[in-house]
PLY file of the C-alpha trace (Angstrom):
ply
format ascii 1.0
element vertex 129
property float x
property float y
property float z
element edge 128
property int vertex1
property int vertex2
end_header
-25.33 73.40 -59.28
-23.68 76.32 -60.90
-25.19 76.66 -64.62
-23.15 79.82 -65.55
-19.90 78.07 -65.41
-21.32 74.74 -67.19
-20.55 72.80 -63.83
-23.35 70.01 -63.21
-23.59 67.39 -60.78
-23.63 63.92 -61.86
-26.41 61.59 -60.54
-24.02 59.73 -58.30
-22.95 63.06 -56.48
-26.77 64.27 -56.26
-27.47 60.77 -54.96
-24.71 61.09 -52.43
-25.94 64.34 -51.19
-29.30 63.10 -51.02
-28.25 59.99 -49.10
-26.27 62.03 -46.16
-28.82 64.27 -45.96
-31.62 61.88 -45.43
-29.00 60.30 -42.77
-29.13 63.58 -40.86
-33.01 63.59 -40.57
-33.63 59.66 -39.41
-35.77 60.06 -36.47
-34.90 58.01 -33.10
-36.83 55.16 -32.64
-38.04 53.02 -29.29
-39.12 49.71 -28.50
-40.91 48.03 -25.74
-38.60 47.06 -22.86
-35.71 49.37 -23.72
-35.51 53.26 -22.64
-34.79 55.77 -25.15
-31.60 56.46 -23.41
-30.86 52.23 -23.95
-31.56 52.24 -27.60
-29.40 55.65 -27.73
-26.38 54.25 -26.05
-26.63 51.01 -28.16
-26.63 52.81 -31.39
-23.72 55.07 -30.42
-21.48 51.50 -29.42
-22.56 50.12 -33.15
-24.59 47.54 -31.68
-28.12 46.58 -33.08
-30.59 48.93 -33.86
-34.38 48.72 -34.57
-36.10 50.58 -37.58
-39.40 52.28 -36.77
-41.31 49.37 -38.34
-39.95 47.03 -36.17
-39.76 48.77 -32.88
-43.75 49.60 -33.98
-44.09 45.61 -34.35
-42.42 44.89 -30.93
-44.83 47.26 -29.13
-48.01 46.56 -30.79
-47.65 42.71 -29.90
-46.08 43.63 -26.33
-43.06 42.05 -27.02
-40.22 42.63 -24.80
-36.87 41.41 -25.50
-34.48 40.69 -22.48
-30.99 41.81 -22.48
-29.90 37.95 -23.18
-32.18 37.57 -26.23
-30.88 41.12 -27.52
-27.40 39.95 -27.05
-28.28 36.89 -29.07
-29.97 38.79 -31.77
-26.58 41.14 -31.94
-24.33 38.06 -32.13
-26.42 36.34 -34.67
-26.12 39.78 -36.54
-22.56 39.51 -36.46
-22.39 36.27 -37.41
-24.43 36.69 -40.61
-22.43 39.74 -41.57
-19.05 37.55 -41.14
-20.67 34.97 -43.76
-21.29 37.82 -46.55
-25.17 37.87 -45.46
-26.83 41.16 -46.18
-30.77 40.84 -45.39
-30.73 37.73 -42.87
-33.36 35.98 -40.71
-32.21 35.73 -37.11
-34.46 33.54 -35.22
-34.13 33.95 -31.37
-36.29 31.51 -29.05
-39.70 31.90 -30.80
-38.91 35.42 -32.21
-38.06 35.85 -35.97
-36.16 39.15 -37.00
-35.35 40.25 -40.43
-31.90 42.17 -40.08
-29.75 44.33 -42.47
-26.19 43.23 -41.40
-24.58 46.31 -43.09
-26.61 48.59 -40.80
-26.81 46.27 -37.76
-30.74 47.24 -38.02
-33.49 45.22 -37.38
-36.33 45.64 -40.42
-39.05 44.09 -38.98
-39.70 41.52 -36.09
-42.44 38.88 -35.39
-43.69 36.21 -32.95
-44.38 32.80 -33.41
-47.95 33.30 -34.24
-47.11 35.33 -37.14
-44.30 32.89 -38.41
-46.84 29.90 -38.75
-46.86 30.35 -42.38
-42.86 29.79 -42.40
-42.40 31.99 -45.46
-39.50 34.78 -45.46
-38.77 36.79 -48.58
-36.27 39.12 -49.51
-33.50 37.59 -47.18
-30.22 35.77 -48.36
-29.34 33.66 -45.47
-30.55 32.62 -42.17
-28.99 32.13 -38.25
-30.85 30.37 -35.48
-29.23 31.51 -32.34
0 1
1 2
2 3
3 4
4 5
5 6
6 7
7 8
8 9
9 10
10 11
11 12
12 13
13 14
14 15
15 16
16 17
17 18
18 19
19 20
20 21
21 22
22 23
23 24
24 25
25 26
26 27
27 28
28 29
29 30
30 31
31 32
32 33
33 34
34 35
35 36
36 37
37 38
38 39
39 40
40 41
41 42
42 43
43 44
44 45
45 46
46 47
47 48
48 49
49 50
50 51
51 52
52 53
53 54
54 55
55 56
56 57
57 58
58 59
59 60
60 61
61 62
62 63
63 64
64 65
65 66
66 67
67 68
68 69
69 70
70 71
71 72
72 73
73 74
74 75
75 76
76 77
77 78
78 79
79 80
80 81
81 82
82 83
83 84
84 85
85 86
86 87
87 88
88 89
89 90
90 91
91 92
92 93
93 94
94 95
95 96
96 97
97 98
98 99
99 100
100 101
101 102
102 103
103 104
104 105
105 106
106 107
107 108
108 109
109 110
110 111
111 112
112 113
113 114
114 115
115 116
116 117
117 118
118 119
119 120
120 121
121 122
122 123
123 124
124 125
125 126
126 127
127 128
């Protein structure tokens, strides 16, 4: 910001700078069943990613995704995005995932024991794969 020339950044410009900076410092995450290298490769190819929270949920509950389940999750996320769903519930076998389709990122994951109430909030669509 240059005050001497009366040139101030707009709120939008400051927000854009902040968001760009945040993207640069995002930590890499890992999940049970997938090596760090596998997750890194998937992120680079635009495939499904896991937030730190989702990766911790999978790890804490000893949930391992098979490559077939991961493919189905990715397919469900793609289909949800094609239908204009931004925050989707994707059901794969006995697992439930809340996914941000814009970033292809799993926000949270739960198994059948945690979904017994069958209440999901902050979603705008669901895909059963």
